[in-house]
C-alpha positions as CSV (number, residue, x, y, z in Angstrom):
1,X,139.7,161.6,58.8
2,X,138.6,164.6,60.8
3,X,141.8,164.7,62.7
4,X,143.8,164.7,59.4
5,X,141.8,167.5,57.9
6,X,142.1,169.6,61.1
7,X,145.8,168.9,61.4
8,X,146.9,168.8,57.8
9,X,149.6,171.4,58.6
10,X,151.2,168.9,61.0
11,X,151.2,166.2,58.4
12,X,152.9,168.6,55.9
13,X,155.4,169.6,58.6
14,X,156.1,165.9,59.2
15,X,156.7,165.4,55.5
16,X,159.0,168.4,55.4
17,X,161.0,167.0,58.4
18,X,161.4,163.6,56.8
19,X,162.5,165.1,53.5
20,X,164.9,167.4,55.3
21,X,166.4,164.5,57.3
22,X,166.7,162.5,54.1
23,X,168.5,165.4,52.4
24,X,171.2,165.1,55.1
25,X,172.0,161.6,53.7
26,X,171.7,162.3,50.0
27,X,173.2,165.9,49.8
28,X,171.7,166.4,46.3
29,X,169.7,169.5,47.2
30,X,166.6,167.9,45.7
31,X,164.9,166.6,48.8
32,X,165.4,169.9,50.6
33,X,163.6,171.7,47.8
34,X,160.7,169.3,48.1
35,X,160.8,169.9,51.9
36,X,160.4,173.6,51.3
37,X,157.4,172.8,49.1
38,X,156.0,170.8,51.9
39,X,156.5,173.8,54.3
40,X,154.5,175.9,51.8
41,X,151.8,173.2,51.9
42,X,151.9,173.4,55.7
43,X,151.4,177.2,55.6
44,X,148.6,176.8,53.1
45,X,146.9,174.2,55.4
46,X,147.4,176.4,58.5
47,X,145.4,179.2,56.9
48,X,142.6,176.8,56.2
49,X,142.8,176.3,52.4
50,X,141.3,173.2,50.8
51,X,143.4,170.1,50.4
52,X,143.6,170.5,46.6
53,X,145.0,174.0,47.1
54,X,147.6,172.6,49.6
55,X,148.8,170.1,47.0
56,X,149.0,172.8,44.3
57,X,150.9,175.2,46.5
58,X,153.3,172.5,47.6
59,X,153.8,171.3,44.1
60,X,154.3,174.7,42.6
61,X,156.7,175.7,45.4
62,X,158.7,172.5,45.0
63,X,159.0,172.9,41.2
64,X,159.9,176.6,41.6
65,X,162.7,175.7,44.1
66,X,164.0,172.9,41.9
67,X,164.0,175.1,38.8
68,X,165.0,178.5,40.1
69,X,167.0,178.0,43.3
70,X,168.7,174.6,43.1
71,X,170.8,175.3,39.9
72,X,172.4,178.4,41.5
73,X,173.1,176.6,44.8
74,X,174.7,173.6,43.0
75,X,176.8,175.9,40.9
76,X,177.9,177.8,44.0
77,X,178.8,174.6,45.8
78,X,180.8,173.1,43.0
79,X,182.9,176.2,42.3
80,X,185.9,176.6,44.5
81,X,189.2,178.3,44.5
82,X,191.5,177.4,41.6
83,X,194.0,175.0,43.1
84,X,197.6,175.6,42.0
85,X,199.8,172.7,42.9
86,X,203.6,172.2,42.6
87,X,205.9,174.9,41.2
88,X,203.0,176.7,39.4
89,X,201.8,178.1,42.8
90,X,205.1,180.0,43.1
91,X,204.7,182.0,39.9
92,X,204.2,185.6,40.6
93,X,205.5,185.4,44.1
94,X,208.3,187.6,45.4
95,X,211.6,186.3,46.7
96,X,214.9,187.8,48.0
97,X,218.2,187.2,46.2
98,X,220.7,185.4,48.5
99,X,223.4,184.8,45.9
100,X,224.2,187.0,42.9
101,X,222.3,186.1,39.7
102,X,223.6,186.8,36.2
103,X,222.9,185.6,32.8
104,X,226.1,183.5,32.9
105,X,225.9,182.2,36.5
106,X,222.9,180.8,38.3
107,X,222.4,182.3,41.8
108,X,220.0,181.6,44.6
109,X,216.9,183.1,46.1
110,X,214.8,182.6,49.2
111,X,211.3,181.7,48.0
112,X,208.5,180.6,50.2
113,X,210.9,179.7,53.0
114,X,213.1,177.6,50.7
115,X,216.3,178.2,48.8
116,X,215.9,177.9,45.1
117,X,218.4,178.1,42.2
118,X,217.6,181.2,40.2
119,X,218.5,182.7,36.8
120,X,217.4,186.0,35.4
121,X,214.4,186.0,33.1
122,X,216.2,188.6,31.0
123,X,219.7,187.1,30.5
124,X,221.3,190.6,30.2
125,X,220.3,191.6,33.8
126,X,222.5,191.1,36.9
127,X,220.7,191.0,40.2
128,X,222.6,191.6,43.5
129,X,222.0,189.9,46.8
130,X,219.3,191.5,48.9
131,X,217.2,192.6,45.9
132,X,213.6,191.6,45.7
133,X,212.6,189.6,42.6
134,X,209.4,188.2,41.1
135,X,209.2,184.7,39.9
136,X,208.2,184.7,36.2
137,X,208.8,181.0,35.3
138,X,210.0,177.8,36.8
139,X,211.9,175.2,34.7
140,X,213.0,172.1,36.6
141,X,214.5,173.3,39.9
142,X,215.4,176.8,38.6
143,X,213.3,179.8,39.1
144,X,213.5,182.5,36.4
145,X,213.1,185.9,38.0
146,X,213.0,189.6,37.3
147,X,213.9,192.4,39.7
148,X,211.0,194.3,41.3
149,X,211.5,198.0,40.9
150,X,211.7,199.8,44.2
151,X,209.2,202.6,44.7
152,X,210.2,205.9,46.1
153,X,213.6,207.1,46.5
154,X,215.5,210.0,48.0
């Protein structure tokens, strides 16, 4: 028992290592919080505190990590970029008119490297080839677009 009392820091470090390795399997962020508590116990043992103090520090550190740090980490890991799939990812993008677009005749645009059928969002607008447009809506295989005003002029 003398060895354990003299090398309690090593025992705490071993516990922390086992918990850290187990976290790599579980990926719940619970065992790593307990491992940090064990590291706090190792530091407490290294400075020569009593075993009861080591247990208290390790327990308090673990509970604090679980209550204060883990929820924020879990929320951060579970949030991600909003995924837009299908035609909705094209909304708001700009395209170039390749065939005249009017309210009476569907034209064509080059959008994201593909040719799309296009109609004006405002049926009273005529858009000539070469103009830059913004995609406002997609219905079926037709993009409804509006011309982008050109900045600056002579």
